[in-house]
N, C-alpha and C positions, 0 to 999 in steps of 0.2 A: 494467459500467464498463470492460471490456476494450476495447470498440470506440471509446472516447472518444479523439479526437486531442488530445494534450497539446501546447500551444504552447511553443516555445522561442525564445530570442534568438539571432540570427545574428551573425556578425562584422560584417555591414553595420550592424546596430544598434549594436554597439560603436563602429564608426567614426563613425556619426552623432553619438553622444553625445560622443565625444572632439572631434569637429569643432565641436560646439556650445560645449564648454568652451574650446577654443582661440580661437574667434571672440569669446567673452565676455572672455577675458583680453586679447585685442588691443584690443577696444573700450573696456575699462575701464582700460587702461594697466597691466596686471598682468604681472609677470614669472613668476608661478607661483601655484598654488592650494595651500593647506594645508587638508585636509579631515579633520575628526575624525568618527569613527563610534562609536555607542553599542554596548554589549555586546549580543551576539546574542540574549540571553534577556531583553531589555528589556520585552517585552510589547507592548500596543497603542500606536499612535502613536510608534514608535521613531524616534530620531534616527539614520538609517542612510544618509546621503548617500554614504558610502564605497562602498556596494554599487552605486550608480548608475554609478560609474566601473569597478567590478571584476567585477560579476555573480558575486560570490563571498560567502563567509561575512561576516556583519556583525561589527563590532568591530575594524576596522583603522583606520589613519591613512594617508591618501593624499597624496603630494606630486606635483603635476603641473606640471612646467615648461612654459612656453608653447612652447618650441622643442624639446620632447622628449616621450617617453611617460611616463605616470604610474608612480610607484614606490609600492608598497604595503608598509606597515610592519605586521607581524603582532604580536599580543600574546604569542605563544608559539610554540615550534617545532612543536607539534601542527598548527598551521595549515599549515605548510610540508609536513608529511607528508600531510595531506589533499589539498593541491594536487598533490603528486606522484602520489598514488594516483588522483585524478581524471584526471590526464593519462594515466596508464597504462591507464585504462579507456576512453580515447577521448573524454572530455569536451573541448570546445573551451574553453581557458582564455584569458581576456582579458589577463591579466598574465603576461608571460614570467618564467621563473625568475630571470633576471639582474636583474629589476626588483623583486625581493622582498627585504625585510630582516626579520630575525628578532625585532626588538624595536620598540616604539613609544613608549618613554619620551622624555624631553626630550633625553637624550644621542643617541639614535638619530635624532631629528628634526634635531638640530644637525648631526650627521655627514652626513645626507642633504643638507641645505641647503648645507653647505660643499662637498660633492662636486659639487653642481650649480652652484657659483659664485654662490649666492644670498646674498652677504654684504652687498649693497646693493640698492636698488631697492624695489619694492612687491610684497607677497605678499598675495593675497586669502585670508581665513580663513573657513572654514565651521565654526561651533561656538561663536562668541562672542556670538551674538545670541539673543534670546528665541525659544523654540520651545514653543508651547502643546501640552498643558497642563502637561507635566512639568518643563520647564526654563525658568523665568521669567528666568534670567540666563545662559543658555548652558550648555554641558556641559564646557568645557575646565577641567581641574583647576588650581587656583591655583598650586601649587608648580611644575608643569610649565611653565605659561605665564610665570611669573616668571623661571624659568631661561632660557627662550627670549628673552625681552625683554632680559635682561641680556647674553646672549651675542651678540645681533645688534642693537646700537644703530644701525647704519646701514640697517636695513630698516624700511620702513613697513608694518606689518601692518594690513590694512584689512578690516573685517567685510563679507562679501559674500553671506551665506547668503540673505537675502531677495531680492536681485537675481537670484541664480542659481536660486532656487526658481521664480521666475516663468518661467524658460526651461525648467525641468524639467517643470512641471505639464502643459503640453499634450503628451499622450502620442502616440507614433508608432503606426502601424498594428500593429506587432508588440507593443507594450506594451498596446494596447487589447485585442488577442486574449488576452493574459495576464490582464488585468483581468476580461474576460468569463468566463474559466475560473475565476478566483478567486470571482467572484460566483455562479457555478453551484454551486461547492462550498459556499459559505455558505448557499445555499438548501437544499442537501441536508442540511446540519447542522441548520437550523431544522426541516425536515420530520421528521428523525429525532427531534428533541426533542418535536415535536407527537405523533408516534406513540407515544412512550414515556410521555408524561404521563398520569396518571390518579390519582384519589383512592387513597390507600394506597401510592403509589409514593414512594420516597425522592427528594429533590432530586438526590442524587448519581447516581442511575440515569439521570435525564433529562439531566443534565450530561454523563455519560459517553457517552450515545447520540449527543449532538451532536458531541462531540470525536472519537469513534470514526469518525463519518461523514467528518470532515475527514481524519483519518489514512488511512482506507481509500481516499480519493481522491487520495492522493499529496501531501499538504501537512501542515505542522505548525502548526496554528492557535494564535494566542495565547490565553491563558486568558481565557475569556469572563466578562463581568459577568452575575450571576445572582442574583435574589432571588425568593422566593415568599411567598405569604400571602394573606389576604383583601383586604388593601389596603396592600401594601408601598410605601413612599416612600423608596427608596434606589436607588443604582446603584453597583455595584462587585463585586469578587470575593465569592463566597459565604463566609459567616463561617467555615464549617468548613475553608476553604482556608488560613486564617491563624490560627485559634484552635483549641485542642483541644476539639472538641465534635462531637456527632453531627449529621449532615445532617437537615434537617426532613423530615417525612412530609407529602406533599400531601394536602389535604382538599377535599371538594366545596365549590365556591364560591370556591376560590383563583384567583389568577392567577400566572403566571410572567412576570416582567419580565426580559428578558435582552438583552444586546448581544453579538452574535457577531462576532468579529474573524477574518477569513480573510486569510492572507498566502500568496500563491503567487508564487514567483519574484521576490520583492522588491516586488511590487505588491499593494496592500492594498484590501480591500473591507470594509464594515461593514453589519450587518443588525440592525435593531431588531425584537425579537421579543416580542410580548405574547400569551400563551396563556391562554385561559380554561379552567379545569377545572370543568366543570359549567356551570350557568346564570350568565352574567355579571350583575353589578350594573348597574342602569339608569344610574347615574352614570358607570360605565366606558364604556358605549355612547355616552353624551352626550359624554364627553371624547374618544372616538375620532372622533366626527363632527367636532369642532373641529380635532383634529390632522390629519384627512384633508383638511379645507378648507385648512389651511396647507400641506400636502403638495402639493395641486393648484395652489395659488398659487405655490409654489416652482417647480414644473414649468413653469408658464407664463412665469415670469420668467427662467429659466435659459437665456439666449440670448447668443450672441456679441455683443460690443460693450457689453453692460451691465456694471455693476459688481457685485461681491459684495454690497456694501451695498444695491443695488437689490433683490436677491433677498431679503435679510433684511427689508427694509421691506415687501415684498409679502407675505411669510409672517407678518409681525407683525399685519397688518390683521385677519384672522379671529381671531387669538389675543386681540388687544386688545378686539375687539368682544364676546367672550363674558364671562361673569361668574365664570369660574374663574381658574386661574392656570397659568403655564408653569413646568415643573420644571427644565429645563436647556436647553442650546443646541439649536436646531432644525435647524441645518445647519453643516457644517464641511468644509474642504478635505481631500482625501486626496492622497497621492503627490506632494508631502509635505503635512503638516497645518499649513499656514501661515495659514489664515484660519478664524475661529470666530465664529458669530453671538452677539451679546449677548443677555442676558435679565435680567429683574428679579430681585432677591434676595428673592423672595416667601416662600421656605421659612420664613425666620425669623419672618415675620408671620402665616403661615397654619397652621403645624403646632404643635399643643399640645406644650409642653415645649421648643420651640426658643428660647424667651426666656432659657433658662439658658445658652445658648452665646453666644460673642462675636458682635456684630452683623456682618452681611455686606453690603458695598456692592453696588449693581447692577453687573452685568458688562457692560462695553462690547464692541461688536463689534471684532474684531481684523482689520485689513487690509481694511476695507470699501471702499477705493478701488481694489482689484485689478480690472482689466478681465478679463472672461471671454473665453476663447478656446476654439475646438474642441479636444477631447481632454482638457480638464481634468476631474478626477473629484471628486465631492463625496458625502459622507454626508448624505442628505436624511432627517432623523430628527425630525420635529416631535413634540411631546408636549404633553399638557394634563392638568389635574387638576380634578376636581369633588369637593369634600369631601376624602376621602383616596384617591380612585380615579384612578390614573394610567394613561393610555394613551400608550404610547411605540411609534411605528410607523415604518417606512421602510426604506430600503436605499441602494444605491449608484447614482448617476446620473452619466452622462458628458455634458458639453456637446457637442452635435452641431453640424454645419454650419448647421442651422436649428433642428430640433426636438431637445430633450434625449433621450438614450438611457437609458431606464429599465431597469436590469438586474434589479431585484428587486421587481416589483409585488406578488408574493405576500405579502411581509412588510409591505406598506403597508396592512394591515388587521389587526384583531383576529383571532386564530386560535383554533380550538376544539380542545381536547385530544381525541385519537382514542379514549381510554378504555382500550384495551389495545394492545400492540405489534402484534397480529395484525389489528387493525381496518383497514377500508378507509382510504385516504389522506383526510385532512381537507381541508376547503375553507375559504377565508376567510369570516368571518362578516360579513354585510351586514345592515343594518337594513331 
């Protein structure tokens, strides 16, 4: 790993982003942007627009006047100490010390707006709108926002996250290099899990192998979704991660269904990993064939000028034609996650015992009208179920100038557990 060239962001990338923001404010008639960021330990699909402006720790609030440089409001003085130490070590810091504030509560925001003369006019706000899947009504705290609205009656606060997101999604060459690096780390995590998986091994050992591969390659991945069993129909953190109980021991005939979230330098990739421990069930292989057909349809449709909804429709055709059912979304946007494919609420009708739970409506596609542009990133993750056997495959894909750029073809297949950690590297299973 020592000979790997690690990509970084230059000051030219900072200037490009800030110029994009200034042009956006000019075009939209905004006097400033007020950008809220989520806590740095938020996990997968974080609301971290602040880092796009700062190239720094997540969990800050950014005030960006149209005619000046952005000001970063920190949640605590520890952030300032980290900024100072990074500067001392020679890191290139995007935000100068004089543009840093030590608090980000409503009083600190009010003081900053007053200092900038923003007591009238229009301020674009990032944080008030829907952000799937965790924030159906935005992330801004009620008490903070109520204080700001009362203190600035002369300011029109305009939600702009969706419009700004469409400008952010097409990545620059520097950002694409970072995404490629993140995707390579995600593959290494998946391969480490495959090599560790075997009957008699604890779930936690396989989980640890994957996370360790991410740490060893210089990133701190978000906690992955991980379930195992002969036919698990679930997606989320392993139960021993949030309940006091022992990790499950893998058995012959199990599968591992995992979603690996890799975050390198604020750019995210996702990797759908289905690992067969022993001989896979025939229904799992059938489900994988359907999922793979949807994956290929998505690749063919992911072209500039088409809409996100066009891609969803193309992927739905092989799913609708089969006689099983779809477990969850088959594609969603990354960097940021502003678009999500819809899917039927079949779980409540197909799984024994689900009738005891509240009924769930079908899930509509979010942002289906978004036009695709080169540099946009997506998690292409089709899934399908026959009986209780779920195949969930895929990885990260970039919209290219013509053909899509497939970063993780290895995880777009069912994988076979290596048996022991010392075994030869596994290969994708093909029928």
